[in-house]
PDB file of N, CA, C and O in Angstrom:
ATOM      1  N   MET A   1     -17.200  16.248  -9.641  1.00  0.00           N
ATOM      2  CA  MET A   1     -17.629  14.982  -9.186  1.00  0.00           C
ATOM      3  C   MET A   1     -17.450  13.787 -10.365  1.00  0.00           C
ATOM      4  O   MET A   1     -18.494  13.735 -11.016  1.00  0.00           O
ATOM      5  N   ALA A   2     -16.274  12.637 -10.926  1.00  0.00           N
ATOM      6  CA  ALA A   2     -16.388  11.786 -11.925  1.00  0.00           C
ATOM      7  C   ALA A   2     -17.675  10.795 -10.944  1.00  0.00           C
ATOM      8  O   ALA A   2     -18.008  10.720  -9.761  1.00  0.00           O
ATOM      9  N   TYR A   3     -18.056  10.213 -12.139  1.00  0.00           N
ATOM     10  CA  TYR A   3     -19.234   9.033 -12.444  1.00  0.00           C
ATOM     11  C   TYR A   3     -18.590   7.636 -12.947  1.00  0.00           C
ATOM     12  O   TYR A   3     -18.407   7.416 -14.144  1.00  0.00           O
ATOM     13  N   LEU A   4     -18.249   6.675 -11.887  1.00  0.00           N
ATOM     14  CA  LEU A   4     -17.372   5.329 -12.839  1.00  0.00           C
ATOM     15  C   LEU A   4     -19.082   4.326 -12.863  1.00  0.00           C
ATOM     16  O   LEU A   4     -20.119   4.474 -12.217  1.00  0.00           O
ATOM     17  N   GLN A   5     -18.672   3.352 -13.917  1.00  0.00           N
ATOM     18  CA  GLN A   5     -19.513   2.132 -14.025  1.00  0.00           C
ATOM     19  C   GLN A   5     -18.797   1.077 -14.505  1.00  0.00           C
ATOM     20  O   GLN A   5     -18.050   0.957 -15.476  1.00  0.00           O
ATOM     21  N   ILE A   6     -19.273   0.104 -13.387  1.00  0.00           N
ATOM     22  CA  ILE A   6     -18.232  -1.241 -13.934  1.00  0.00           C
ATOM     23  C   ILE A   6     -19.203  -2.116 -14.244  1.00  0.00           C
ATOM     24  O   ILE A   6     -20.184  -2.315 -13.528  1.00  0.00           O
ATOM     25  N   ARG A   7     -18.914  -2.845 -15.638  1.00  0.00           N
ATOM     26  CA  ARG A   7     -19.555  -4.007 -16.372  1.00  0.00           C
ATOM     27  C   ARG A   7     -19.136  -5.063 -15.952  1.00  0.00           C
ATOM     28  O   ARG A   7     -18.159  -5.306 -15.243  1.00  0.00           O
ATOM     29  N   ASP A   8     -20.115  -5.901 -16.529  1.00  0.00           N
ATOM     30  CA  ASP A   8     -19.404  -7.569 -15.878  1.00  0.00           C
ATOM     31  C   ASP A   8     -18.756  -7.939 -15.229  1.00  0.00           C
ATOM     32  O   ASP A   8     -17.697  -8.510 -15.489  1.00  0.00           O
ATOM     33  N   VAL A   9     -19.392  -7.627 -13.803  1.00  0.00           N
ATOM     34  CA  VAL A   9     -18.833  -8.105 -12.468  1.00  0.00           C
ATOM     35  C   VAL A   9     -19.516  -9.364 -12.281  1.00  0.00           C
ATOM     36  O   VAL A   9     -20.746  -9.408 -12.313  1.00  0.00           O
ATOM     37  N   PRO A  10     -18.906 -10.248 -12.115  1.00  0.00           N
ATOM     38  CA  PRO A  10     -19.543 -11.816 -11.753  1.00  0.00           C
ATOM     39  C   PRO A  10     -20.252 -11.796 -10.714  1.00  0.00           C
ATOM     40  O   PRO A  10     -19.602 -11.375  -9.757  1.00  0.00           O
ATOM     41  N   ASP A  11     -21.794 -12.188 -10.352  1.00  0.00           N
ATOM     42  CA  ASP A  11     -22.836 -12.197  -9.607  1.00  0.00           C
ATOM     43  C   ASP A  11     -21.967 -12.680  -8.144  1.00  0.00           C
ATOM     44  O   ASP A  11     -22.240 -12.275  -7.015  1.00  0.00           O
ATOM     45  N   ASP A  12     -20.929 -13.588  -8.480  1.00  0.00           N
ATOM     46  CA  ASP A  12     -20.591 -13.750  -6.549  1.00  0.00           C
ATOM     47  C   ASP A  12     -19.823 -12.845  -6.437  1.00  0.00           C
ATOM     48  O   ASP A  12     -19.691 -12.486  -5.266  1.00  0.00           O
ATOM     49  N   VAL A  13     -19.182 -12.246  -7.227  1.00  0.00           N
ATOM     50  CA  VAL A  13     -17.959 -10.964  -6.548  1.00  0.00           C
ATOM     51  C   VAL A  13     -18.643  -9.667  -6.250  1.00  0.00           C
ATOM     52  O   VAL A  13     -18.169  -8.824  -5.489  1.00  0.00           O
ATOM     53  N   ARG A  14     -20.078  -9.514  -7.053  1.00  0.00           N
ATOM     54  CA  ARG A  14     -20.774  -8.491  -6.628  1.00  0.00           C
ATOM     55  C   ARG A  14     -21.187  -9.128  -5.021  1.00  0.00           C
ATOM     56  O   ARG A  14     -21.065  -8.288  -4.129  1.00  0.00           O
ATOM     57  N   ASP A  15     -21.466  -9.947  -4.758  1.00  0.00           N
ATOM     58  CA  ASP A  15     -22.034 -10.761  -3.393  1.00  0.00           C
ATOM     59  C   ASP A  15     -21.053 -10.188  -2.276  1.00  0.00           C
ATOM     60  O   ASP A  15     -21.235  -9.625  -1.197  1.00  0.00           O
ATOM     61  N   VAL A  16     -20.009 -10.553  -2.956  1.00  0.00           N
ATOM     62  CA  VAL A  16     -18.830 -10.501  -1.722  1.00  0.00           C
ATOM     63  C   VAL A  16     -18.807  -9.112  -1.458  1.00  0.00           C
ATOM     64  O   VAL A  16     -18.971  -8.662  -0.324  1.00  0.00           O
ATOM     65  N   LEU A  17     -18.642  -8.525  -2.302  1.00  0.00           N
ATOM     66  CA  LEU A  17     -18.471  -6.697  -2.010  1.00  0.00           C
ATOM     67  C   LEU A  17     -19.898  -6.282  -1.402  1.00  0.00           C
ATOM     68  O   LEU A  17     -19.980  -5.411  -0.536  1.00  0.00           O
ATOM     69  N   ALA A  18     -20.764  -6.807  -1.796  1.00  0.00           N
ATOM     70  CA  ALA A  18     -22.078  -6.197  -1.233  1.00  0.00           C
ATOM     71  C   ALA A  18     -21.908  -6.533   0.606  1.00  0.00           C
ATOM     72  O   ALA A  18     -22.201  -5.800   1.550  1.00  0.00           O
ATOM     73  N   GLU A  19     -21.490  -7.532   0.598  1.00  0.00           N
ATOM     74  CA  GLU A  19     -21.594  -8.298   2.120  1.00  0.00           C
ATOM     75  C   GLU A  19     -20.325  -7.768   3.270  1.00  0.00           C
ATOM     76  O   GLU A  19     -20.293  -7.704   4.499  1.00  0.00           O
ATOM     77  N   ARG A  20     -19.154  -7.378   1.976  1.00  0.00           N
ATOM     78  CA  ARG A  20     -18.492  -6.453   2.802  1.00  0.00           C
ATOM     79  C   ARG A  20     -18.940  -5.124   3.467  1.00  0.00           C
ATOM     80  O   ARG A  20     -18.926  -4.613   4.587  1.00  0.00           O
ATOM     81  N   ALA A  21     -19.379  -4.799   2.100  1.00  0.00           N
ATOM     82  CA  ALA A  21     -20.077  -3.456   2.412  1.00  0.00           C
ATOM     83  C   ALA A  21     -21.148  -3.395   3.440  1.00  0.00           C
ATOM     84  O   ALA A  21     -21.140  -2.238   3.860  1.00  0.00           O
ATOM     85  N   ARG A  22     -21.947  -3.997   3.969  1.00  0.00           N
ATOM     86  CA  ARG A  22     -22.972  -4.395   4.932  1.00  0.00           C
ATOM     87  C   ARG A  22     -22.406  -4.448   6.071  1.00  0.00           C
ATOM     88  O   ARG A  22     -22.897  -3.900   7.058  1.00  0.00           O
ATOM     89  N   GLU A  23     -20.985  -5.300   6.103  1.00  0.00           N
ATOM     90  CA  GLU A  23     -20.507  -5.797   7.812  1.00  0.00           C
ATOM     91  C   GLU A  23     -19.943  -4.323   8.119  1.00  0.00           C
ATOM     92  O   GLU A  23     -19.795  -4.089   9.318  1.00  0.00           O
ATOM     93  N   ARG A  24     -19.637  -3.388   7.309  1.00  0.00           N
ATOM     94  CA  ARG A  24     -18.964  -1.890   7.550  1.00  0.00           C
ATOM     95  C   ARG A  24     -20.339  -0.750   7.662  1.00  0.00           C
ATOM     96  O   ARG A  24     -20.178   0.458   7.838  1.00  0.00           O
ATOM     97  N   GLY A  25     -21.436  -1.296   7.547  1.00  0.00           N
ATOM     98  CA  GLY A  25     -22.569  -0.276   7.563  1.00  0.00           C
ATOM     99  C   GLY A  25     -22.586   0.408   6.292  1.00  0.00           C
ATOM    100  O   GLY A  25     -23.514   1.210   6.196  1.00  0.00           O
ATOM    101  N   GLN A  26     -22.063   0.349   5.602  1.00  0.00           N
ATOM    102  CA  GLN A  26     -22.316   1.336   4.238  1.00  0.00           C
ATOM    103  C   GLN A  26     -23.186   0.863   3.195  1.00  0.00           C
ATOM    104  O   GLN A  26     -23.756  -0.199   3.445  1.00  0.00           O
ATOM    105  N   SER A  27     -23.412   1.380   2.134  1.00  0.00           N
ATOM    106  CA  SER A  27     -23.742   1.258   0.839  1.00  0.00           C
ATOM    107  C   SER A  27     -22.447   0.363   0.122  1.00  0.00           C
ATOM    108  O   SER A  27     -21.239   0.215   0.307  1.00  0.00           O
ATOM    109  N   LEU A  28     -23.616  -0.180  -0.908  1.00  0.00           N
ATOM    110  CA  LEU A  28     -22.253  -0.832  -1.943  1.00  0.00           C
ATOM    111  C   LEU A  28     -21.240  -0.094  -2.809  1.00  0.00           C
ATOM    112  O   LEU A  28     -20.143  -0.343  -3.310  1.00  0.00           O
ATOM    113  N   THR A  29     -22.228   1.084  -2.756  1.00  0.00           N
ATOM    114  CA  THR A  29     -21.489   2.375  -3.831  1.00  0.00           C
ATOM    115  C   THR A  29     -20.351   3.252  -2.786  1.00  0.00           C
ATOM    116  O   THR A  29     -19.191   3.656  -2.861  1.00  0.00           O
ATOM    117  N   MET A  30     -21.260   3.255  -1.984  1.00  0.00           N
ATOM    118  CA  MET A  30     -20.128   4.052  -0.487  1.00  0.00           C
ATOM    119  C   MET A  30     -18.679   3.402  -0.354  1.00  0.00           C
ATOM    120  O   MET A  30     -17.569   3.928  -0.276  1.00  0.00           O
ATOM    121  N   PHE A  31     -19.200   1.702  -0.355  1.00  0.00           N
ATOM    122  CA  PHE A  31     -17.814   0.656  -0.204  1.00  0.00           C
ATOM    123  C   PHE A  31     -16.517   0.809  -1.398  1.00  0.00           C
ATOM    124  O   PHE A  31     -15.299   0.639  -1.365  1.00  0.00           O
ATOM    125  N   LEU A  32     -17.377   1.166  -2.299  1.00  0.00           N
ATOM    126  CA  LEU A  32     -16.633   0.571  -3.505  1.00  0.00           C
ATOM    127  C   LEU A  32     -16.152   2.113  -3.808  1.00  0.00           C
ATOM    128  O   LEU A  32     -15.048   2.171  -4.351  1.00  0.00           O
ATOM    129  N   ARG A  33     -16.687   3.162  -3.591  1.00  0.00           N
ATOM    130  CA  ARG A  33     -15.968   4.613  -3.482  1.00  0.00           C
ATOM    131  C   ARG A  33     -14.696   4.585  -2.555  1.00  0.00           C
ATOM    132  O   ARG A  33     -13.618   5.025  -2.954  1.00  0.00           O
ATOM    133  N   ASP A  34     -14.846   4.118  -1.458  1.00  0.00           N
ATOM    134  CA  ASP A  34     -13.885   3.832  -0.605  1.00  0.00           C
ATOM    135  C   ASP A  34     -12.866   2.942  -1.298  1.00  0.00           C
ATOM    136  O   ASP A  34     -11.741   3.423  -1.155  1.00  0.00           O
ATOM    137  N   VAL A  35     -12.863   1.822  -1.994  1.00  0.00           N
ATOM    138  CA  VAL A  35     -12.139   1.012  -2.034  1.00  0.00           C
ATOM    139  C   VAL A  35     -11.241   1.546  -3.798  1.00  0.00           C
ATOM    140  O   VAL A  35     -10.482   0.747  -4.348  1.00  0.00           O
ATOM    141  N   VAL A  36     -11.419   2.399  -4.171  1.00  0.00           N
ATOM    142  CA  VAL A  36     -11.206   3.054  -5.451  1.00  0.00           C
ATOM    143  C   VAL A  36     -10.352   4.196  -5.049  1.00  0.00           C
ATOM    144  O   VAL A  36      -9.329   4.473  -5.675  1.00  0.00           O
ATOM    145  N   MET A  37     -10.700   4.772  -4.156  1.00  0.00           N
ATOM    146  CA  MET A  37     -10.101   5.789  -3.351  1.00  0.00           C
ATOM    147  C   MET A  37      -8.824   5.511  -2.502  1.00  0.00           C
ATOM    148  O   MET A  37      -7.792   6.181  -2.470  1.00  0.00           O
ATOM    149  N   ARG A  38      -9.057   4.630  -1.976  1.00  0.00           N
ATOM    150  CA  ARG A  38      -8.061   4.162  -1.328  1.00  0.00           C
ATOM    151  C   ARG A  38      -6.725   3.174  -2.296  1.00  0.00           C
ATOM    152  O   ARG A  38      -5.590   2.926  -1.888  1.00  0.00           O
ATOM    153  N   GLU A  39      -7.374   2.739  -3.730  1.00  0.00           N
ATOM    154  CA  GLU A  39      -6.508   2.329  -4.457  1.00  0.00           C
ATOM    155  C   GLU A  39      -5.414   3.487  -5.080  1.00  0.00           C
ATOM    156  O   GLU A  39      -4.184   3.483  -5.028  1.00  0.00           O
ATOM    157  N   ALA A  40      -6.424   4.558  -5.738  1.00  0.00           N
ATOM    158  CA  ALA A  40      -5.501   5.531  -5.798  1.00  0.00           C
ATOM    159  C   ALA A  40      -4.672   6.188  -4.903  1.00  0.00           C
ATOM    160  O   ALA A  40      -3.678   6.873  -5.148  1.00  0.00           O
ATOM    161  N   SER A  41      -5.254   5.871  -3.693  1.00  0.00           N
ATOM    162  CA  SER A  41      -3.676   6.680  -3.186  1.00  0.00           C
ATOM    163  C   SER A  41      -2.623   5.924  -2.981  1.00  0.00           C
ATOM    164  O   SER A  41      -1.592   6.308  -2.428  1.00  0.00           O
ATOM    165  N   PHE A  42      -2.844   4.755  -3.439  1.00  0.00           N
ATOM    166  CA  PHE A  42      -1.238   3.557  -2.895  1.00  0.00           C
ATOM    167  C   PHE A  42      -0.583   4.820  -4.520  1.00  0.00           C
ATOM    168  O   PHE A  42       0.462   5.415  -4.258  1.00  0.00           O
ATOM    169  N   ALA A  43      -0.967   5.000  -5.418  1.00  0.00           N
ATOM    170  CA  ALA A  43       0.060   5.884  -6.457  1.00  0.00           C
ATOM    171  C   ALA A  43       1.022   6.552  -5.816  1.00  0.00           C
ATOM    172  O   ALA A  43       2.229   6.555  -6.059  1.00  0.00           O
ATOM    173  N   ALA A  44       0.279   7.262  -4.773  1.00  0.00           N
ATOM    174  CA  ALA A  44       0.926   8.211  -4.164  1.00  0.00           C
ATOM    175  C   ALA A  44       2.412   7.424  -3.618  1.00  0.00           C
ATOM    176  O   ALA A  44       3.561   7.682  -3.978  1.00  0.00           O
ATOM    177  N   ASN A  45       1.999   6.513  -2.750  1.00  0.00           N
ATOM    178  CA  ASN A  45       2.745   5.366  -1.776  1.00  0.00           C
ATOM    179  C   ASN A  45       3.754   5.167  -2.996  1.00  0.00           C
ATOM    180  O   ASN A  45       4.939   5.455  -2.834  1.00  0.00           O
ATOM    181  N   ARG A  46       3.330   4.718  -4.114  1.00  0.00           N
ATOM    182  CA  ARG A  46       4.485   4.332  -5.142  1.00  0.00           C
ATOM    183  C   ARG A  46       5.522   4.996  -5.346  1.00  0.00           C
ATOM    184  O   ARG A  46       6.657   4.529  -5.441  1.00  0.00           O
ATOM    185  N   VAL A  47       5.144   6.363  -5.443  1.00  0.00           N
ATOM    186  CA  VAL A  47       6.238   7.535  -6.072  1.00  0.00           C
ATOM    187  C   VAL A  47       7.152   7.717  -5.055  1.00  0.00           C
ATOM    188  O   VAL A  47       8.325   8.052  -5.218  1.00  0.00           O
ATOM    189  N   LEU A  48       6.367   7.395  -3.549  1.00  0.00           N
ATOM    190  CA  LEU A  48       7.311   7.633  -2.387  1.00  0.00           C
ATOM    191  C   LEU A  48       8.487   6.707  -2.572  1.00  0.00           C
ATOM    192  O   LEU A  48       9.635   7.141  -2.666  1.00  0.00           O
ATOM    193  N   LEU A  49       8.111   5.103  -2.636  1.00  0.00           N
ATOM    194  CA  LEU A  49       8.790   4.395  -2.572  1.00  0.00           C
ATOM    195  C   LEU A  49      10.014   4.236  -3.115  1.00  0.00           C
ATOM    196  O   LEU A  49      11.037   3.909  -2.513  1.00  0.00           O
ATOM    197  N   ASP A  50       9.813   4.625  -5.008  1.00  0.00           N
ATOM    198  CA  ASP A  50      10.163   4.855  -6.069  1.00  0.00           C
ATOM    199  C   ASP A  50      11.699   6.156  -5.838  1.00  0.00           C
ATOM    200  O   ASP A  50      12.792   6.057  -6.395  1.00  0.00           O
ATOM    201  N   GLN A  51      11.242   7.302  -4.826  1.00  0.00           N
ATOM    202  CA  GLN A  51      12.399   8.094  -4.549  1.00  0.00           C
ATOM    203  C   GLN A  51      12.688   7.594  -3.739  1.00  0.00           C
ATOM    204  O   GLN A  51      13.827   7.676  -4.200  1.00  0.00           O
ATOM    205  N   VAL A  52      12.864   6.922  -2.592  1.00  0.00           N
ATOM    206  CA  VAL A  52      13.305   6.117  -1.470  1.00  0.00           C
ATOM    207  C   VAL A  52      14.396   5.449  -2.493  1.00  0.00           C
ATOM    208  O   VAL A  52      15.545   5.855  -2.670  1.00  0.00           O
ATOM    209  N   ALA A  53      13.861   4.494  -3.030  1.00  0.00           N
ATOM    210  CA  ALA A  53      14.866   3.368  -3.917  1.00  0.00           C
ATOM    211  C   ALA A  53      15.733   4.152  -4.602  1.00  0.00           C
ATOM    212  O   ALA A  53      16.849   3.646  -4.709  1.00  0.00           O
ATOM    213  N   ALA A  54      15.604   5.158  -5.073  1.00  0.00           N
ATOM    214  CA  ALA A  54      16.618   6.110  -5.791  1.00  0.00           C
ATOM    215  C   ALA A  54      17.604   6.783  -4.893  1.00  0.00           C
ATOM    216  O   ALA A  54      18.807   6.926  -5.111  1.00  0.00           O
ATOM    217  N   SER A  55      17.128   7.057  -4.166  1.00  0.00           N
ATOM    218  CA  SER A  55      18.179   8.073  -3.487  1.00  0.00           C
ATOM    219  C   SER A  55      18.996   6.900  -2.142  1.00  0.00           C
ATOM    220  O   SER A  55      19.875   7.210  -1.338  1.00  0.00           O
ATOM    221  N   ARG A  56      18.497   5.920  -2.269  1.00  0.00           N
ATOM    222  CA  ARG A  56      19.181   4.799  -2.013  1.00  0.00           C
ATOM    223  C   ARG A  56      20.513   4.460  -2.338  1.00  0.00           C
ATOM    224  O   ARG A  56      21.543   4.478  -1.664  1.00  0.00           O
ATOM    225  N   ARG A  57      20.202   4.040  -3.911  1.00  0.00           N
ATOM    226  CA  ARG A  57      20.990   3.889  -4.732  1.00  0.00           C
ATOM    227  C   ARG A  57      21.962   4.861  -4.941  1.00  0.00           C
ATOM    228  O   ARG A  57      23.134   4.518  -5.090  1.00  0.00           O
ATOM    229  N   ALA A  58      21.645   5.973  -4.969  1.00  0.00           N
ATOM    230  CA  ALA A  58      22.647   7.190  -4.937  1.00  0.00           C
ATOM    231  C   ALA A  58      23.707   7.218  -4.053  1.00  0.00           C
ATOM    232  O   ALA A  58      24.878   7.367  -4.405  1.00  0.00           O
ATOM    233  N   THR A  59      23.226   7.041  -2.605  1.00  0.00           N
ATOM    234  CA  THR A  59      23.953   7.013  -1.382  1.00  0.00           C
ATOM    235  C   THR A  59      25.242   5.842  -1.945  1.00  0.00           C
ATOM    236  O   THR A  59      26.297   6.166  -1.400  1.00  0.00           O
ATOM    237  N   GLY A  60      25.350   5.141  -2.465  1.00  0.00           N
ATOM    238  CA  GLY A  60      25.905   4.132  -2.578  1.00  0.00           C
ATOM    239  C   GLY A  60      25.932   2.963  -1.315  1.00  0.00           C
ATOM    240  O   GLY A  60      26.543   1.897  -1.381  1.00  0.00           O
ATOM    241  N   VAL A  61      25.336   3.308  -0.471  1.00  0.00           N
ATOM    242  CA  VAL A  61      25.185   2.191   0.624  1.00  0.00           C
ATOM    243  C   VAL A  61      24.213   1.091   0.626  1.00  0.00           C
ATOM    244  O   VAL A  61      23.018   1.235   0.367  1.00  0.00           O
ATOM    245  N   THR A  62      24.766   0.028   0.918  1.00  0.00           N
ATOM    246  CA  THR A  62      24.090  -1.380   0.271  1.00  0.00           C
ATOM    247  C   THR A  62      23.688  -2.079   1.597  1.00  0.00           C
ATOM    248  O   THR A  62      24.299  -1.914   2.652  1.00  0.00           O
ATOM    249  N   THR A  63      22.580  -2.891   1.440  1.00  0.00           N
ATOM    250  CA  THR A  63      22.005  -3.618   2.594  1.00  0.00           C
ATOM    251  C   THR A  63      23.412  -4.273   3.655  1.00  0.00           C
ATOM    252  O   THR A  63      23.622  -4.079   4.853  1.00  0.00           O
ATOM    253  N   ALA A  64      24.176  -5.068   2.667  1.00  0.00           N
ATOM    254  CA  ALA A  64      25.193  -5.223   3.816  1.00  0.00           C
ATOM    255  C   ALA A  64      26.161  -4.347   4.251  1.00  0.00           C
ATOM    256  O   ALA A  64      27.111  -4.755   4.918  1.00  0.00           O
ATOM    257  N   ASP A  65      25.969  -2.678   3.816  1.00  0.00           N
ATOM    258  CA  ASP A  65      26.633  -2.044   5.143  1.00  0.00           C
ATOM    259  C   ASP A  65      25.844  -1.741   5.998  1.00  0.00           C
ATOM    260  O   ASP A  65      26.342  -1.414   7.075  1.00  0.00           O
ATOM    261  N   VAL A  66      24.595  -1.726   5.898  1.00  0.00           N
ATOM    262  CA  VAL A  66      23.732  -1.051   6.735  1.00  0.00           C
ATOM    263  C   VAL A  66      23.726  -2.540   8.146  1.00  0.00           C
ATOM    264  O   VAL A  66      23.915  -2.176   9.306  1.00  0.00           O
ATOM    265  N   LEU A  67      23.541  -3.820   7.913  1.00  0.00           N
ATOM    266  CA  LEU A  67      23.330  -5.108   8.530  1.00  0.00           C
ATOM    267  C   LEU A  67      24.882  -4.800   9.399  1.00  0.00           C
ATOM    268  O   LEU A  67      24.946  -4.914  10.624  1.00  0.00           O
ATOM    269  N   SER A  68      26.141  -4.379   8.495  1.00  0.00           N
ATOM    270  CA  SER A  68      27.640  -4.862   9.260  1.00  0.00           C
ATOM    271  C   SER A  68      27.303  -3.507  10.462  1.00  0.00           C
ATOM    272  O   SER A  68      27.191  -3.909  11.621  1.00  0.00           O
ATOM    273  N   SER A  69      27.144  -1.992  10.252  1.00  0.00           N
ATOM    274  CA  SER A  69      26.629  -1.373  11.017  1.00  0.00           C
ATOM    275  C   SER A  69      26.172  -1.530  11.941  1.00  0.00           C
ATOM    276  O   SER A  69      26.738  -1.288  13.008  1.00  0.00           O
ATOM    277  N   LEU A  70      24.624  -2.132  11.806  1.00  0.00           N
ATOM    278  CA  LEU A  70      23.954  -2.711  12.977  1.00  0.00           C
ATOM    279  C   LEU A  70      24.995  -3.550  13.965  1.00  0.00           C
ATOM    280  O   LEU A  70      25.292  -3.220  15.114  1.00  0.00           O
ATOM    281  N   ASP A  71      25.415  -4.561  13.337  1.00  0.00           N
ATOM    282  CA  ASP A  71      26.087  -5.567  14.240  1.00  0.00           C
ATOM    283  C   ASP A  71      27.424  -5.076  14.890  1.00  0.00           C
ATOM    284  O   ASP A  71      28.004  -5.690  15.786  1.00  0.00           O
ATOM    285  N   SER A  72      27.906  -3.729  14.254  1.00  0.00           N
ATOM    286  CA  SER A  72      29.183  -3.240  15.030  1.00  0.00           C
ATOM    287  C   SER A  72      28.407  -2.526  16.259  1.00  0.00           C
ATOM    288  O   SER A  72      28.904  -2.839  17.342  1.00  0.00           O
ATOM    289  N   ALA A  73      27.427  -1.739  16.338  1.00  0.00           N
ATOM    290  CA  ALA A  73      26.837  -0.909  16.899  1.00  0.00           C
ATOM    291  C   ALA A  73      26.384  -1.901  18.328  1.00  0.00           C
ATOM    292  O   ALA A  73      26.604  -1.587  19.498  1.00  0.00           O
ATOM    293  N   ARG A  74      25.692  -3.174  17.835  1.00  0.00           N
ATOM    294  CA  ARG A  74      25.267  -4.155  19.073  1.00  0.00           C
ATOM    295  C   ARG A  74      26.339  -4.535  19.737  1.00  0.00           C
ATOM    296  O   ARG A  74      26.342  -4.663  20.962  1.00  0.00           O
ATOM    297  N   GLU A  75      27.520  -4.787  18.860  1.00  0.00           N
ATOM    298  CA  GLU A  75      28.848  -5.341  19.802  1.00  0.00           C
ATOM    299  C   GLU A  75      29.339  -3.832  20.258  1.00  0.00           C
ATOM    300  O   GLU A  75      30.225  -4.225  21.016  1.00  0.00           O
ATOM    301  N   ARG A  76      29.395  -2.789  20.327  1.00  0.00           N
ATOM    302  CA  ARG A  76      29.446  -1.655  21.144  1.00  0.00           C
ATOM    303  C   ARG A  76      28.712  -1.694  21.916  1.00  0.00           C
ATOM    304  O   ARG A  76      29.326  -2.224  22.843  1.00  0.00           O
ATOM    305  N   ALA A  77      27.363  -1.422  22.374  1.00  0.00           N
ATOM    306  CA  ALA A  77      26.433  -1.629  23.231  1.00  0.00           C
ATOM    307  C   ALA A  77      26.807  -2.782  24.147  1.00  0.00           C
ATOM    308  O   ALA A  77      26.603  -2.628  25.351  1.00  0.00           O
ATOM    309  N   ASP A  78      27.372  -4.008  23.676  1.00  0.00           N
ATOM    310  CA  ASP A  78      27.327  -5.454  24.448  1.00  0.00           C
ATOM    311  C   ASP A  78      28.651  -5.423  25.596  1.00  0.00           C
ATOM    312  O   ASP A  78      28.770  -6.210  26.535  1.00  0.00           O
ATOM    313  N   ALA A  79      29.785  -4.079  25.181  1.00  0.00           N
ATOM    314  CA  ALA A  79      30.530  -4.239  25.466  1.00  0.00           C
ATOM    315  C   ALA A  79      30.804  -3.363  27.073  1.00  0.00           C
ATOM    316  O   ALA A  79      31.877  -3.481  27.665  1.00  0.00           O
TER     317      ALA A  79
END
């Protein structure tokens, strides 16, 4: 397991983070560990979103196409 050290954090920022940790019943170290792990997990989300965007472009389907299809489906449902 790796160790991280952050330097030059302003006192007011440290105080806010310590308070948030206290509110959650965590030590500052555990709170920051959770923050770092959550941030790292966003990388996987970004990859997934990029894949979805690429596949959407590959289909040639536009937002206008989707909205038009929804409008048509709603009209049929109302009829």
